[in-house]
N, C-alpha and C positions, 0 to 999 in steps of 0.2 A: 689654340689648346695653351695649356698653362706652361708651355715653355716661353721662357720670359726672356733669355739672353741668346738670342741667335746670330751668330757672325754671318757675314755674306762676302764675295769677293770677285775680282777682274784681274786679269794677267798684265801687269806692268813691270819694264824693266827699268832700273834705275842705276844711276852710278854717282858717287859723290865727285868733288871737284878734283880730286887725286886719280880718278880714274876717269876721266873723260874718255871718249871715241878717239881711236886710234887714226892719226891724220891719215888722208887717202886723198889729197889734192884738192881743189877748189871743191866746194859743195854745189852739186847740180841744182838749179833752179826748181822749185817745187811747182809743178803743175795743178790745174784743178782736175776734179774726177773727170776720167775721160766719157765719152759717150758710152752707155750700156751697151755691152755686147749682146746680139740676138742670134742664136744660131738658124741658119738658112733653113732648117727643117720646122722651125718654129718663128716666122717672123711675127713682129707686134702688129695687131691690128684692133680698132677701137671694139668692134663687138666681141673679140676675145678676151680683151683686157675688160670689159664689164662683166661679160660671166666669169672669169677667174675672180673680180671682185666679189661676184656673189656665191660663188662657190666657197671663196677664203671664209665668209662669214656665216655660211651655212650650217646651223646645227643640226639639221637633219641630216648632213652628212656623216654622223656619228650614228653607231647603232642605236641606241636610246636617246637621241635627239637633245643632247646634253652638251655636246662639245664641238666647238667649230675649230678649224686652224687656227682663227683671229682670238679665239678665248684663250690662247698660250702666248699668242703674239699682237699684244696692243700697241698700236704707235705710241701712246700717252706713256707707256711704261719701257720707252725706248725700244719696242718692237719684242720683248720678251714678257714674261708674265708676273703680275704684281701679286698673284695667290701663292704665298707661300707655305708650304706643306713639307711635312717629314718624311724621308723614306730611310727606313733604318739601315741601309749601307750594308757593307760587306759582310757584318756578322749577325744581320737578321734581326738584331735587339735594337729597340727604342732606346734612347737616351745615352748613348753610348758614345766616344769619341767620333766614331767614323759616320755618323748620322750626315745625311745629303738633304739640303733644300732642294726639292723639286715641285713639278707641277701634278698638280690633280688632274686625273682621267676621268675614266667612267669606274662604276663599280665592275667587279668581276661579274661578268655575265657567260651563260654556257652556251652551249652551240645553238640552243634556241632562243637566246636571247633573255634568259631568265636569270636573276640575282643568285650567286652561290658564294657562300664564304669562301673568303681569301684568307690563305696562311697568315699573311702579314697585316691586311687592311681589315680583315672581318668583311663587313657590308659596307663599308664607308668607300668613297671614291679611293681607287689606287691612287699611288704617286710614282712618278718617274722617278727614276734613279740617276738623273742628272737634271741640273737646271736648265731652262728653257734659255735657247740662245735667241739673240737678235736677229732677224732675218732683213734688215734694212740695207746691207751692204753685199747680201748673198749673193747677188748677180755676179760679182765679180770673180767669185771664189770658182776654182776647177774641181771642189768637192764641198761638200756641205755634210753638217752634223758635227758634234763635237770630235766624234775619231774619224770624219771623212770617209763615211761607208757609202754617202750619197756622192757617184763618181759622175765625171764628166761625160761618160757615154752612156745616155739614157737608153734603158731596153726596154720593151715591151713588156708590160707586167703578166701579159696572158701566152708570151711566147720568149722564152728567154735566147731563142736564137736569132731574133729578129730585133736589129738595133733601128731604133728609130731616129736617136740624134748621135752621129760620132763623136762630136765633139761641141762643148759649150752646153750641156745638158745637165749640170749639176742640180739646178733648180727643179727641174721636172722629174729628176731621181730622188730628190728628197720628199716631194709633193706627196709621192704615192705611199710614203712609210707610215704615218701617222693613222691613215685612213682605215689602213688593217690590223694596226697594233691592238692588241687585245687589252693593253694599260691603256693606251691614249683615247681611242675612237671607237673600239671593235668589240664586238664580242668575239667568243672564241672561235676561231676557224673560219672567221667571217670570208665569203667568198667576194671577187670582184663583180658576179655575177647577181649577187644580193644588194650591193652598193647601187650599181648601174639601175637594176629593177626598181629600186625603192625612188633614184632621184626622178626615172620617168613617170613616176606617180604623183610624187609631192609638189605642193605648192611652194614656188621658190620663195624663201624668206618668210614663210608665213608665222614663223615663232619670233621674227625680229619688230624692231619697231624703229622709227625715226630714221627709215631710209634715206639715204642721201637721193640729190636727184638724178644723177647720171645711173643709180640704179634701179630707181622707180621708173624713170622712161622707159629702160628698157624692160621692164617686167610688163609696163604697159603695152607696150608692142609686142612683146614676146612671153605671156603669162605662163608659159610651162617650160621646164627644162628642153623637152624636144624642139621647142621653138628656138630657144636660146642656143643650144648646140647647133642647129641649123644655119643660125645668124651666122655664128662664128666659123665653121667649118663646112658650111655648104650642105650638109644634109643632117638628120635628126637622130644620127646616130650618138649614143652616149657610151664611150669608152673609157677605160680606167687613164689610156694614154693621152685622150683627149681634156680629162679632168686635170690631168697634171701640166699637159701644155697650156689650158687657160690659167689655171692657178699661178704658174710660171710667168707668163706673160704679165698677169696684175702685178707680181712682185718686180718686175725688171722696169715696171712704171713709177716704182716708189724710190726715186733718188733724193735722199736728204742732202740735198747741195747747198742748201743756203743758209749755214750756219754763221753765226759771227766770223769765225776763222775764213771761211770761204769769201765771204764780203770783204774780208780785210786782205785777204791774200789777192782779190781781184782789185783792189786800189783803193777801197774806201777806209781810211786811216780811223774813223770814227765809230766803226763796226766793233772793235773789242776795247774794253777800257784799257786803262793805262795797268792796272794789275795784270790783265788777261795778256795783252802785249808783253809784259816782262815773264809772265807763264809760260808764254808760247817761245820766247828766245831761250829762257832756261831750259825748256823742255826739249829744245831741238839742238842746242849747244851745250848745254852741261850736263846732260843725262843720256843713257843709252835706252831710252825710251823708243825713241823713234827707229830703233834699229828693228825691233818686231811691230812695233805699232806704226808703221811707214805711212807717212804722208803722202796722197790726199786720204786713201781710203782708212789710214790709221790702223792698218793690219797688213801684215805680209802673207795672211793667209798660210802659214806655215806651221807646223806644230812642235811643241816642247813640252817637256815634264819639269814644271816649274817647282816641283816638291809640295803641293797642296796635302797630299796624302800618299802613304806607302803606294807604288806602283801594281802592287798585287792585288789592292783592291778593286783596281779597275785599269785594265791593262790600256785602255784606249785605243790609239791608232795599231798597236799591235795586232788586236784581232782582226784588223782589217786588212793589213799587209803580212803579217806573219813575220816580221822581221824583228829581230830581238833589238835592234838599235831603236826601235819605234815603243819599246815596252815604257806605257805610262804617259805617251804623248797625246796631246790635246791641242786643237787649234787656237791660233791666237785670236781673241776677240777684237773686234773693232771697236774705238773709242768714240765712235761717232752715236750722240745720244747716251752717252755711257751716266750722264747726270740723271738721267731719268729711270735707271734701272735701280732694283733693290736686291736681286741675288744674281751674283756675278760669278762667272766661271763655270767650270762644270759641276762643280760640288756645291756651288751657290753660297758659300758661308763666308763672304768677307762684304759688309755692309754696303761700301760705297768706296770711292777714289782714296779719300783718306786712311780707311782701314786696310786698303791695298797698299797703300805706301808703307803702312805699320807691317804689313807681312813681309813684304820685300825687303826692309830693315831689320827684319826677325834675326840674321844672323850677326847682326852689328850693334843691334841695340836692343833694350829689353822691351818688347812690342807686345807682350801677352801671345806671341804666336809663334808656332813651332815650324820649320822648314824640313822638308823629310828628303835629307840629301844623298840616300844612296844611289838613285838612278836620276838624278837631276842633271839635266843637260843644262850644258854651259852659255854663258850669255853672248850671244854673236856681237861684233862690232862693225864697223866699215872697213876693217881690213880682215879677209879670211883667215889669215896666218894668227891672229889674236882674238882671244876670247875671254872674259872676264868671269870670275867666280862669284857667287852670291854673298860670299862671307866679306867679300871688298864693298859690298854696297853699303852706302849709308846716305839715302837720299835727303840729304839736307838735314841731318839728323839733329844737330845741334842749334836748328834754326828752323823751329816750327812756323814762322812768319815766312820764311821762304817756302817752305813745303805748301803751305796754303796759297800762295800766289800760283804755284803748278796746278794745285787742284783746282782752283777756281777757274783757270784756262781750260782744263780737261772735262770740267763737269757744266761749265756753262758756255763758253766759247765753241764748242764742239757739239752743241744741241740746235737742231733745225726747229724754231720756233712753228713750223707748219705740223711738224710731227708731235710736239708737246702740246699744241692745241688741238690736233685731230682735224685740221683745215685740209681742203683738197691740195694733193691727192690723198692725202692720209686719213680723210674723212671715213665714218663708216656707221651702221647701223647700231642701236643698243639691243643686246642679246638678251634672248629669254633667261639667261642663266644670271644676266644682271638686274633684272626686275624681281619685287617683291612677289611671291607666290600669288595669284588669284584664287580670292575666296570663291569656293562652290557652295550653291545652295541646293539643300537635299530635300526632299518630300516624301512623306510617306502619306498613301491615300488610299484606304480602303473604298473602293467605288461599289459594294454590295449590287450584285448580279440581279437581285430579285426587283422585278418592276423594271427592267431595264428596256429602254425606250431610246430611239434615234435623238429626241431630244435631252435625255441624259447624257447621251454621249457629247452631243454638244456642249453641254454645259460643263461635264469633267473636263474637256478638251479647253476651254475657255479658262477654267480654273488653272489648269497647268500652264497655260500659255502666259495667262496674266502675272503668274507668280516667277515664270521664267526660270522653274528649276531647272538645276544642269543634270541631275541625277533624280530619277523618282521610282519608287519602288510602290508598286500597286497590290491591292491584294483584293480577293473575290473577283477578279477579271478572269472568267471561262472564256473559251473560245471566241462566241458573240463579241463579248467584251472587248478582247484583245482585235479582233478583227475592225470594229468599228472605230476604235480609238487610232490605230494606227493608221488607219485611211484619214483621220484627219491631221494628225499630229507627225507624219511620216518625213515632212519635209524639214523638218525642226529635230526629230528624235529617230535614232535608232533603236530599235526592238528588240529584246532579247526574251524571247515567250518560252524557251525551254519545251518540254514535253506538252504534249496536245492538253493533257488533263491537268496542266500545273496552271493554279491561278493567281502566281504571283511574278508576274514579269517585270523587268527592269529597264528602264527608258533612259537613255543618255544622250544629251544634247551632241549634235553633230559638230564634228571639228575641235573638240576639246580633249577627247580622251584618246590613248591608243587600247585597246582590249588585248590583253596579254593571255588571258583564257577565261573560259566561261564553265560552269558545272551546276549542277542540280543532286542534291542529297536528299535520298529519301528519308524521312525524319526518323526511323518509320512510325507513325502513329497516324491513325485513322479518328477523324471527328469529323462527321457528316461526310467529308470528303479526305481522299488520301492527304497528307501534309508534306510539304517539301522545304528545304531550306536551298536556295538559288543563290549564286554569288556570280560576280565579276571580279578579275583582276585588272585596275584600271592603271594605265599611266597617265598623268597629267600633263599635257605635250609641252607647255611651258616650262616646266620645272624638270620633267624625267621623273618627279617623284612617283612610286607605285604605292596603291593602296587597295584594298579589298573591300568591297559593298556586298552585303548580305542582305536578303530579302525574306520575312518569312511571315505566316500568321498562326498564331497559337489558336487552340482550342476556345470559344466562347465559356466565358465561366457560367454562363446560366445553361449551358447545355447538360442534359441528364442522360443517365445511363443504365442498362439493366443492374441489379443486384449483384454484386460480384463482381462486376466490370471495373476497371478503372474511373475513377472520377474524373471530371474536366480539369481540377486544379492537379491531379496526379498525371494526367496526360502533359499539361503544360510543363511540369517540372521534367518530365522525361524530356519534352522538347528543347526545354531550356538547356540540360545536360548534352544533347546533339548537337544545339546550335554553340556552345560554347566550346564543344569538343572541335567542331570545324573551323572555327574561328583560331583558336589554339594551333590547329595544325596548318591552317593559313600563315599564320604569325610566324611560324618556326620556318616553313617553307618559302616563304617570299621576304621575310625581315622586314615586313613592311606596315603600317599602320591598319588595323581592321575597324569596320564598323557595322553597325546591323540595324537596318529600317523594318519596321513591319507592326501589324496589329498584334501586340503581344497578349491583350484581352486580360491585364493585370494591373493593379494598383503598386504602388511604390512600396506597400508594406508586406505583399506576397511573398511566399518562399521562393518563387521561381525568380522572381526580378531580385530581393535581397542576393539569391546566388548569383545573378549577372553582375549587380552592381558592389557588392561586397564581398564576394567570395564565401557567402554563408553555406554551409552543408545543406544539401536538400534532405528531406524526408527520409529518403533511403539512404542517406550517407554518402551521395555522391558528393565531389568537391572540385574544384578547379582552380587553377592558378592565374586564370584570366580575370583580371577587374576591369568591368566597363564604367565610362562617365555617362550619364544621361544628361544628354545636351540641354533638355528644358532647365534642369537644375541648376547646371553650369551659369547659363545665359540670366536666368532668372530664381535668385537664391531664396528668395523671399515671396514667390508667388507659386501655390499649388496648382497643377496643372488638371483642372476636372472637365474641362469640354472635349477630351477625347481619349483613348485608350491606346492610341498609336506612338510609339517609341522611336528615339534616333539616338543610338547608343555609339560611343565611340572610344578606342583605346588610347594610350598614350601615343604621340606624333603626330596628333591631331589638335590644333586649336580651336575652340568654339567662340564664334563671336556673337551670333543673335539665334534666337528658338523663338517660334510662334505657333500658336495654334490659329487656323485661318477660319473664322468663324462670322459668316456675313451671310446675305439672302442667297447669292449665287452658291455658295458651298450647301447650305441648308437643301436648294434643290438638288443638287449633285449626289447626296448620299447621306445615310444616317451617321455616318462618320464625318468629322471635321477633321481636313488635312493638316497634318503637321510640319513645319519646316525647320532645318537648322542652317546656318553658314558657318562654314568651317574654313579652316586653312590648312592643308596637308603640309606637314613638315618635312617630311620622307621617313628614311629610315631612323629607327630608335638611335637616339643619341647616346653612345653606349662607350666603355672604354676606359683607360686608366690615363693620369696626368703623363705623358712620355717625359723621361728624363727623372721622375720623380717616385715612380712606382713599377713594380713589376709581378708578374705572376699571379694576376687576380682574373677571376672569371668574369666573361662580359657582364654587363650590367644592363637591365630591363628599366633603369630610371630614365624619366624625361624631366627636362627641363624649360620651363615656359615664362617669358617675361614680357611685361609691358610698360610701355611710358607713357602717360597721359598730362595734357598742359592744364591750364586754368579752368577751359571748358571742358574737359573729360575727353578730349579728342586724342584717339590712340591710332589713326590711322595715317600719320606719317612717319617719317625718320628722321626730319629735321625740324626745330624748335625755334622760338625766338627767346632770347635772353630776357625779354620782359615776361615770359610765361613761369607760373610757378609749377614746377614739374613733381610729379610723382612717380617713382620708380618702384614696381613690385615685382616679385618673381614667385614661381611655384615649382617645388619638386614634386613630382609624381614618383614616388619612392618604389625601388625596386621591390615585387612583393617578397622577395627573400629576406629583405632588410625591415620590412614592418614589424614593431614592437623593440628593436634594437636599440642600444643605447649609442647616439652618433653625435658627433661635432658636424656645426654647419659654418662654411668658409664663405664669405662674400669678399671679391676681389674688384674694383674698377681701375681700368687703365685710362690714362688722361694726362695728356699733355706729355708724352713719351715716359712716363712714371706709373707705377703701379701703387694702389692705395689697399688696404686692408681694413675690413672694419671690425673693431673688437667689440667684446661684450656690453662694453658702455655705450655704442654706437657711434663712437669717434673714428673716424677714417685716419690712419696712419700710414707712412712711406714703407713700402716693403720693399726689402732687398733682392727676390726671387728665391731666396733660402727657406728650404721646408722648416728648418730647425726654428725660423723666426717667423713663422706664419701664425697669426693669432686666429682665433675661433669668433666668430659673432654670435654663436651659441653653442654652449656645451653641454653634455649631459642630458641631450635632449631623446627622448623617447619616441621613434618615429611612427607617424601615422601614414595613412595613404597618401594625404597631400600636405606636404609642408609648405604655407604660405609666408614670405616674409617681406619686409618693406627692406628694398636697398637704399633709398633716399626718400624722403618727403619734403617737399619746399624748396626744392633746389631752385635756387635761382641766381642769375647773374653771371656765372661762369659761361664762358664760350670754348668751342672747339669739339673735338669728336670724343665720345665716351664709348668704354667697352665694359660691360658687367660680366664677370665669370662667378658661377656659382658651384659649388661644390658640397659633398658630404661625404663624412668617412665612419665606417664604423669599428675599423680596427686602422692601427697606425701602418700608416704608409700606402695605405689603399684607396684612392678616391675615386666617388663618381661625380662627373663634373659635365656642363655643357661643352661640347666642343666647339659649337658655334655661340659665340658669344652674344647678349643683348646688345646691339649697337644702334646709337642717335647720333645727333650733332645737334649743336646748340650756336646759332648765328646771333649776330647783333639786332 
C-alpha cells in the first residue's frame, strides 16, 4: 500500500551503566536449551511428526484453501510473518496512530463460504489485530498467543469437559485456534465437522510444490489423510484433537539450538565474532535485557506492559485472567532468530532490534518514539525487592557504536543458520500462495448439432483435448451432443449441463477449480430454441481467487421472423441486456471478476457488442455500468477477427495474455464454427480502496491496475531479469466507470533500494519523502478514458535489486485510486 514509513518492534529491556542489575551473588552458569518437554498424553513419534508437518503446511486446512499455519509462520522470517498488512486498530480508522501491523488472513466468508463485504477490509483479506508470533521456542511455554489464552491444559475442542492433556499442552491448545478463526483461516461459524470431513476427502498438499523428502515419502506410502492419521494414531479417525496433537508434535521437533551463541557457549570460541562476544558480555553484564529475555530461551515466558500503546486499546492478558494487575500485559518474545523478523511485538511496529533500542531509550533520549507509561510495568532485576523504571534507561545512549555491538549480537549471534536457510528440520514446501497465478485457457466452441455423428463427436473431443482448455463453453450442444462428448471427455472434464433443453454446457478441467455456485438464467428470448445464460462461480484452487464464467448464444443474425415480431438484432440487444445485468449482479454479489464466453452472433460494430464493450446505450435506451474487454482485441490489437463470431469477454481483475482462432483441418471437420481461445490470469478481487494514512471518506473504486515488465526479447513471463537486459515497464489503469471523462492527475512511484522515487511530468524520477504535499504527478489535467496506458520506464538497464511500482490517479484532492499490490520484479547481475 502507499504507507511508506511503518515502524515495527520487539520487547527488550535495557539499563545504562548506572543502573546495572542489582547484585544477587555469583551468577549461575548458563546451561544450553533443555530437552524439549513432551506431554505423556502426546509423545513424539516419527509418523505423528510428519503428519503434523504436512498439516502445518496444508493450505486446504483453511476454508478457502489460501492459508496454512505456515503462511504466517515461516522459518526464514524467524517463525513469524513477512507479509506486512495494516489493521486499523482500536479506533477502526486507517492511518491513525493506533494502527497495528498484522497478518493477512482470508476474506470475510459467510456461513456458506461465500465472500461478503467486511466493514473494515471490504472484500480484501482481513488482517489480524496483532502481529504473528514466532513459534520456534513455543514448546517451552506454559501458555501461548500474545495474551496467553492457549493454556497448559489441552481440552478436547469437541467436549469442554474432556481434558486430553493435563499439563504441557499449550502447543496443542494454540494449534486449534486459527483453524476456526473467521479472520485467519475459517468461514463464519465453521464447525470442526466441516474441517475433518474436508481433510478426509482432499489430496494432502495438492496445492503445494517442492515438497521435502520426509513429507513426499510419507505421502507415497499414505496418499490420503485417513491413511496418514492411521499411521500416526493407529486408526483413520480424523479429529480436531488429533490435528492439534500432530501439529504440536511437529513444532516440538523444531529446536533452533545451533546459533553461534549456542556453539560459543558449548566451547567453540570462534563461533561468534569479537564484536558479538563483546555484545554478549554487554547484554548479560551491563543491561537488564536478560532479566526478561532469559538465556538460553531468551525469554522468561512472562507478561509485561512495556508501554507500546495505551492499555485500553488492547488489554492483553487481563482478557484471559480477569485480573487488574494484568491490564495491557503481553508475553515476552524470544530473541532467538529475532534478526530474521520484520514486525515485532504484538503491535508489530518496530522495524528491527535497533528500532527497539530506540523505543526503550525514548524516556531518556529523543528517539521519535513514545512510551505510554500510565500502566507500564516496572523492569524486574535479579533482586525481587528492586525494580527499574523506564525513565532510567539509556541503553548506551551516548555511544551508538556500543549499541551496534549489542544489536549485532542479538540479530546475528542468536540466529540459527538452519532456520534462516530453511534446511531440515526447518525445511518446507512452496505454498500455492507464494506461486504466480496459473494462466487459464478458455475456449468458446459452437459444435452445431445439425448433422451430428459419432465421428464429429470424436473430432470435437480431439480439438478440446489438443487445446487442453481449462474451461470450455459449448453452444448448440443439446442432449445427444452432451452425452456423446461427456462419454469421451469425462476423465478430464467435469460437465455442467444445466437443464435438459439447455444447449450451452460448461466444461471445467478436473482438479483445478472449486465450484462455489452454478445457475442458469432464462434469457428470456426465443430464437429457434430457448436461449439461456449459464454461469459457474469458480475458485482457482491454487490461488483462492474467485471468478464467474458465463456462457450463452445469441440469435443468429441471419434469422428471420414474421412481420411485427422482434428482429434477430433486437432479440440480441435484449439478450445482451440480460447478460450484462446477470454479470453486474454477480460482480456485486461475489466481488470477483466476471467473463462471458459465447457465440454472440455479432460483429464488433453491432449495437449489442458496443453496449457490452463500451457501455453504449441500446436502441431501446437500456444502459449498463458494466464495461467488458474483448480478449481478441487486447491480445491482437492490430488484427481483425474474421474467422469466427464467437467472443470471450472479460471484466477488470483479469489479465489477457493470448487469444486465438483455431482454424485448421481438424476444426473444419468439427463444426461450421472455428473455436476461439483466450489465455488469462485471474488477479482476484478488484483492486479498490484508498491509500491508508493519506485519504479518508471515499467510496470504493472499481478501478483495476495492471502492469508488465518485458526484457529485450519481449519476455514477460518471469519476475526476475538480468541487468544486461533492456527492460520496459508499462502499466494500464482500467478506470472506474464513474471517473471516465473526469479531469485527473496520475502518479507513478517506484520503490528501490529502500527509497521511493516519484516520476514528474518531465519523465524524471525524483526522491520522495512520503509526504502527500510533495508528491508530484507524472500527468496532470488528464481527461480519463476507459483505459489509461502509461510507460513507467523505458530502456531501464544496469540497476540491480528489487523494484516495486505503484500507480495511482486522483480526481479530487486527497482521494486516490491505486494498485494495492505493486508491480514487482527483480534484477540480478
